N, C-alpha and C positions, 0 to 999 in steps of 0.2 A: 436628559442632561447631556450638555455639550462637552466634546471632549477638549483637554487642554492645549492640544498641539498648535503652535503658531506654523502657519504655511508659507513656504517659499517656494517660487516657480524656477525650475532647473535654469531657464535661459537667462535669469539674473544671476550670472556667477559672481558678481561684486559682492552680494551679499553672503554667499557661501564661502568666499575667500575671506570676508572680515569676520568670520567666526573662528574662536580660538581653537587650538589644537585640544583634543580630549576634553570638550566642554560640555557635551550631551550624554546622557545616560540612556536616552531612548530616541532612535530614528525610525521613522516609518516613510518609505520611498514608494510612490506611485509610478510605476513604469509606464512608458508611452505605448500602449497598444490599442489596436483598432477593433472597438466591440463588434462592429459589422462584420469583421473578416474572421472573428474567432470561430464561428461554427461552420464555415467552408472548409472542406477537405483539401489539403495543400499537396502538390506533387513533390516529389524528391528534391530538396534544395540544401543548398549549403548557407547555414544561418550564422550570424555573429553580432555581437554587441557593436553599435555604432561608436565612432571615436568619442561622441560626447557622452555616451552611456559609461564607456570605460573611464573618462575623466570624472564624471559623477561619482562613481564607485570609489575612486581614490580620494575624493573630497570627503565622501561620507566615512570612509575609513579612517580619515585623518582627525575628523571632529568628534567621532564617537569614542567616549571614555573607555579606557579597559574596564572589562566586568559590565559594560553596557550592552544592550540589545538592539538589533536592527532587523526590521521588518520590510520585506519586499513584496508588493502586491502585483498580480499579474496574471496571465494565461497559462494554462498547463504546457502548451506548445513552446513558449518563449521564456518562461521563468528558469527551466533549467540552464540556459545560457548565462543568465545573471548569476546564478547559484555557482557555476564553475568559474566565472570571473572573479566573483568575491572570494572564492577559496584561493584562487591563484594570486589574488592582489596582497596576500599576506606577507608575500616576500618583497613588497614594495618598500623602499627605504623612507617612504612617507609616513608608513604606519609603525606604531610602537608595539603593537600587539598581532595577534592572529585571529583572523575571522574563521570560526567553526560553525559549520553547519549543525543545526540541532534537530529541527523539525520542518516538515512541509504541512502547513495547516490547510486542509482541504475545506473550503467554503461550499456548502451546497445552497448557494444563494440566487442562481440566475433561473429566470423564468423565461426561457428562449423556446422557440418553435424547433421542432426535430429537424436534423439535417438528413442526409442520405443514410445515416445509421441510427445514432442514438440522441434523445433529446439532451442537449448539453445543460448541466447545471453547475459543473465545478469551476470554480476559480480559486486561485492559490494565494497563500502568504508564506513566503520564506522565512524562517526564523534562524538568525545568526547570532552568535555569542562572541564578544570580543575577548580572547583570552589574553593573559599577560604573556609576554615574552621571558619572563623570569621564571623558570620552572620551580625555583625555591620558594617563590611567593606567588602562587597562582591565584587569579580572581575566582572569587566564588559567585555563581550565578544567584540572581534573586528573582523569585516570582512570587506574587501574592495570589496563591491558588485560591484560598477562601474567599477573596473578594470577587472572583470571577466565576464562582460556581453558578451552576444552573439548576432550576427546580427539577425535582424528580418527575418524571413522565409517567402517567398511570394508564393501563389499557383500557379503551374505551368500551370494550366487551366485558371483560371479566374483572376490572378494576385493580388488578394487581400491577406492580410496576412493569413497565414495558421492557426494562432490563431484567433478563432472568437471573437472579443473583445465586441460582443453584445451590441453595442451603446455605448462602453467606449472608442471607439479609442483616444479620448482626453487624455487618461491615458498612452498612449504609450510613452515611454521613447525614444528619438531620437538617444540615444547612443547604444539602443540595448535592448534585453530582459534580464531581471533579471534571475539569476539562480534559478532553483526549485532543488528538491532532486532526479529527474529523468534527467540524461544527456543523451539525444538522438542524439545530434549533431555531435558527435565525429565518425570518421570512424571506421567500423567494421574491425577486423583483426583476424588471425589465433592466438590464444593464445598457445605458446608453452613452456613457463616457467611461474614462479610465480612472475616475476617481475612486478611492476606497470607500465603500459604504460608511455611513456613520455609526451605525450600530456595531460594525467591526472594528473601527478605530477605537470607539468607546471601550470595548472589551479589551483591547490591547492596552489601554491606558490603565484600567484597572488590574490587569495582570502584572504590569511593571510599575505600579504607583507612579505613573508619569505626572509631573507637573509642568506648568507653563515654563518654568525655569530651566527644567532639565531635558526638555523633549523638543522635537522639530519634525514636521511633516513637509516633505520635499516632493514637489509635483512635477514630473518630467513633462516638458512641453512639446517636445518632437517625439518622434518614433525611437524606440529603444533598440530595436532589432533591424538588421538589413539583410537582404539576400545578395551574397556574393557571387552564388552560380546556382544553375539549376540542376544541381546534383553531378556526381561524376559519370560521365558517360561510359568510363571504362568498367564501372561497377555496374550500371544499369543495361548494358549491351550484352546480349547472350548469344554469341556465334555458337555453331555447332562444332566442337572439336572431334578430331579423329581419335575414336577410342581403339586403342591397340589391344589385341587379344592378350590374354592373361591366364597362366596356369595357377596363379594364387588363390587358394581357396578362401582367403578374405575379401576377394573382389569377385563377387557373384555375378553371373551372367544376366540375372534378372533380380528384381527387388522383390523379396519374399514378403507378402502383406499379412496382416493379423499376425505377428510374429515378434517377440522379444529378441532383439539383437545384442549379444553380448560384446562389450568393449566401449572404447572411447567414441565419443558422438562424432567429433570434428573428422577423425579419419573415415568413420562410416559415411558421413555426409559428403565428403571428397570423392569417395567410390560412387555414391549415388549420383553425383553431379556428372560423372564420366558416363552413366549409363542413361541418364535423363537429362541433357544439358539444357533444355527449356523449362524444367521445373516438373516436379511430380507431385508435390503436396498441396492440399487444398487448405490445410491449417497446420501451422507450426505453433506448438504451445510450449513454452519453458517456464519451470518453476525451479531455478537453480538453487544450489547452496548459497545461503544469504552472507557468508564470510563472517559468521558469529559465534565460531568455535563450538558448533554444534556436534553432537557426537554420531557423526555418520560412520558407516562401516568402514568404507574404503575411499573416502574423499577427503582431502585436508580442507577444512573450512576457516583455516585461519591464515589465509594468504595476506601478504602486504597488499595495501590498498592498489597500488600500480599494477602488480601482478596479476590480481583478481579482475581488475578492468581489462588488461590486455587478453586474459584468458576469456572473459564474457564476450568481447569483442569478436574472437575466433569462431565462438559457435553461432553468435548472432549472424555474422556475415554468411557463414555456411548455410544457417536456416533460410536467410532471405535469398541466397542463390538456388536453393532447390524448392521455392514457392512456385507454384503455377501462376500465369497472369491472373490477377483478380484474387489471388490467394492472400490469406490473412496470417499474420504473426502477431501473437500475443505473449508477452512475457510479463511474470508476475515476480515483484521483487521489492525490497524497502526502498522509500523514496530516495536515499542516499545514494543508491545504485542506479536507480531510474533515470536520475539527472544525467548520468552518463550514457545511459543506453538511448534516451532520446537524441542527444546530440550526435550518437553514432548511426542510428538508424534513420535520422531525418535526411540523411544524404543518399539513402538507397531506397528508401519507401515511402509511401504517402501516409503522412500522420493522419489517424482517425481521432483517437481518444486516449486521455490519460483518465482511465476509469478507477476510482477509488473504492476498494473493497474496504469497508469498516468492519474490521474483524479484531476487537480488543482481546489480547491473548491474556497477558498476566499485567495486573495493574501496578505499573512501577514508574519511577520517574516523576517529577513536578508535574509534566503534562503527560496523560497516559497515552502510549503508543498503540493507536488503532488502525493506521493508514498503512494499507498494502497497495503499492501502485500496480495496475494492470494495464499495460501499455498495449495499444491496439493501432498496428501499421498494416497496410494492405500493398500489394505489388501492382505497379501500373500495368496497363494492357489489356485489362478487362474489368468488367463491373464487378464489384466484390460482392458476396453474399451478405445479406443481414435480414434474418429470418425473425422478424419481431411484428406481432399484431398489435398496432396501437389501438388505444380505447377509441370506441366509436366504429372501429371497422369490424368486418366479417372475422370472427376467430378462426384460426387454422390450428388444428391440433398439433401439427409437427413444427411450429412456430412458437418462440418465447412468448409468454403471456404477460400482461402487465402484473406486477406484483401488489400484494396486499397493501392497503394504506399503512403509513408508519405509526398511525395511532392506535394500532393493535399490537399486542406482544406476540412472541414465536412459539409459545408453549403449546405442545401437540394438542393437549386437552382443550385448550381454549380455541385453537383453529377449528377443531372438530364440533365443538358445541356451537360456535358462533355461526359456522356455514350450515349447520343444520337448521338455523333460524334464520338463514339467508341475510345475515349480518356480514357482508362481504365486500365492502368498498375497495376499489383499485385505484392505483395512481400509475402514472406513465413510467416506464423503465427509463432512467436517465443514466449519467455516467459516474452516479454515486451508488454503489450497491451496499445496502445495509440489512437486506433480508435473508442473508446466508450466514449461518454460524460456523465457526471453527468447529472442529471435532473436539468435543469436550470430556468424552469418557473413555477410560481404557478399553472398555467392551467393544468400542467403535474403531479402535485403531490398531493398525499392525505395527511391528517392531520398526518404526521409522520416526525420527525426531519432528519432521514437518509434514505430515500427511494431509492432503487438502480434502476437503469434503466433496463427495460424489456430486452434490447439488450443483456447487460452483462449476465444475468440470462440464456437468451436462448443459448448463446453461450457455458456457462458452462454445462448445461443440454445437448445439442445436442453434445458436445464433449466427454461426460464422460457416456453417457447411450444410451439404444436402445428402440425403441418404446414399451410400455408396462412395462418397467422397473419402480421400485419404487424410489421416490425422497423424502427424508426427510429434513425438515427445522425446528430447534428448535426454531427460533425466527421470527415466521410468519410475523409479522410487518404488513404492507400494503398489503401483498399478491401476491408480485412479484413472488416469486417462485412457488407458487400454480397455478398462472395464466399461467406462461411461460410453467411450465409442462403440464397443461392442452391442451394449444395450440399445443404442441409438440407430443401429444399422449402418454404421460408418467402419470403414477399413481403418486399421491402426498400424503404424510402424513405431517401435519404441526402441531406444537403445538404453542399456543401464550397465555401468561399469563395475557394479557391484554384484558379484554372483548370488549373493544372500538374497538381496532385493529382487534380482531377477527369478530366482526360485519362488519366492513368496507370491510373485505376480503370475507366473505359469501355473502354480497350484491353485490360486483364486480364480483364474480363468477356467481351469478345468473343472473346479468344483461348480463354477456358475453354469457351465453347461449342462451339468448332471443334475441341476436343481432349477426347476421352473416352478413358478407359484401356479395356482387353479386357473389364472388367465393366461398361462404360457409365457409369463414374463421372466426373464433371468433374474435370479437372486444369488447373492454371496452369503453361503452359510457361515455363521460365526459361532465359535465355541463360547459358551458362557463363563464368565470369570468370577471365581468367588472372592469376594473381597474380606482381607482379614480384619476380624474384629478386635478393637481394643478397648481397655478399659475407660480411656478417656479420648474423646474425639477432639479434632482441631476446634470446632465450634465452641466445645466447652472451655478449651484453653484460652480462646481469644475473649470468650465472653467473661471469664475469670479476670483475665487482664485488663479488660475495659472497665470492669466494676472496680478493680484495685485502683486504676488510674483516677477514677471518680472520686474515690474515697481519699486519695493521696493529693488530688488536684495537680499532678504531674504524670509523666510517663514513669512506671514503676521500674526498679533496677533488679538485677538478679538477686541481689541481697534483700530487697523487699520480698521477693517470692520465696526466697530460701527461709525467711523468718516466719512466714506464714504457712506455706505449703511445699516443704523442700522436695517432695517427690514429683512436684510439676515440672521442675527442671529436666528429670530424667523423661519424662513424657514428651517434653518439648524436643529435646534431642533425638527422640525416635521418630518424630513426625515431621519435623523441618529441617531444611539444610543447613541453618544456623539458627542460633537463639535469637538474633536481630530480626530474622524474618517474621517470628513470632511477636516480639515486643512492639514492633512498628504498628500492629494492629490495635495496640493499646490506645492510639491517639483518638480513635473514635468516642471513647468514653470521656474524654475532655470535651469535645465537642457537644456531646450530650448534655 
């Protein structure tokens, strides 16, 4: 099937100027990037859009209809600068609406050779929606999710779905899986030019109901990004300052390792820089609050955007300052914030990868949010560590190993059974990580809203450090970084502003030292959690609502339920945050 988009090259600006204002519902923009230079590590440098790129964005904003979609295709290192300019262009007098960032669609499509770190397979598509400037009459986003569904994938070993529905198989749509913002079902190919692949643009056309009359494909002819300077010398130069003697107890004479330090991370890092002006950390990893109004104990996670970015820049700069030459800085955040992190860190450190952690949490929204950005930067001055054993090389126990092929599911029982039968196909580790689940069960989680799985932290630490190296985490949280580092024989330095989380981490570390399994490996004991038994389960409620929807041929209302089973509303109130959360599950009954 050929896509319906007419194509225009950006160097023919007369054609763009001739297009009427607000006349297109869908725009796809190919940025001008160099495929050959995508895999090479780049030194610290100041990047910005070219003047032609800035003009092109203004023209696109002008011709896109309010309520329309704009997609921008490019590389992980360059797309953040396009996104920031698109967001800033909302104030232009040429636009009648506001361009709003919605998703970074991660495409796992490139079949490239490995560079000095990981095999790069990730290219990106920015997804922007043009909102109305009239708050009283907002534009409503439209996406045809059902037209763009992909077939359910089944495990090559056990035959069950690759996605573990965790007792929620009744929520599977018979027409296929809904799209997330990580597309791993498309074939990989060698990327030889900057043209968006045919299968990607076809899917965008299905998703937006694009027709030849309402859409346009714009191909940038020249380079979209330019280097304005080779980074800030004042940032990169590390002279040795004179450290004055201090009697302040908060300014230690030495840096205590394997320790949880209470207090603010920026103040702590400033003191560490005085002690070790040339850097002391081999790895600095941050998983900050995401500014989503999560219920953290002592942190305001609902800052205004500008305040949040300014706050992030303060600890990012301090972490970069305290890295050893060749050390790695990795930061995990939502794509919305990673855009700003890349722009800020590119001036200070070497960009390595925008790693995609494919970790669907809660299936909500038109496109399910599964993409967490894991940015990897390294400090100039020495060769960075990358402990990965590629396929075909001699395997090293202390290195990260190739993951199992994605044709298998991640159920523990299936993994055990197929490995006993030597059914154990591997693939190369790329910059798209799909084989690490989020923590799903309360029995595995501490009292923290965004606890990371230890498997993820173990991979990061093993990949970027050697035994005895020092790992720093400014947001200690429930202690996952400290525990993973200790188990792998690394030293850790952790700060935590919340005394309750610091106490949890100290207790877990102490318990870990006291409990070793039969092989002498540290384990963290956990108390068993007794689940409350209810007369009616979520699955029973959702199955009933789906059956009722199929009978009524529409989504049932509260009155429909009251007339049939009035006690069901009381059960819904006990198990769901609101009734709408239960009733939306009924839509699967209509699909059946």
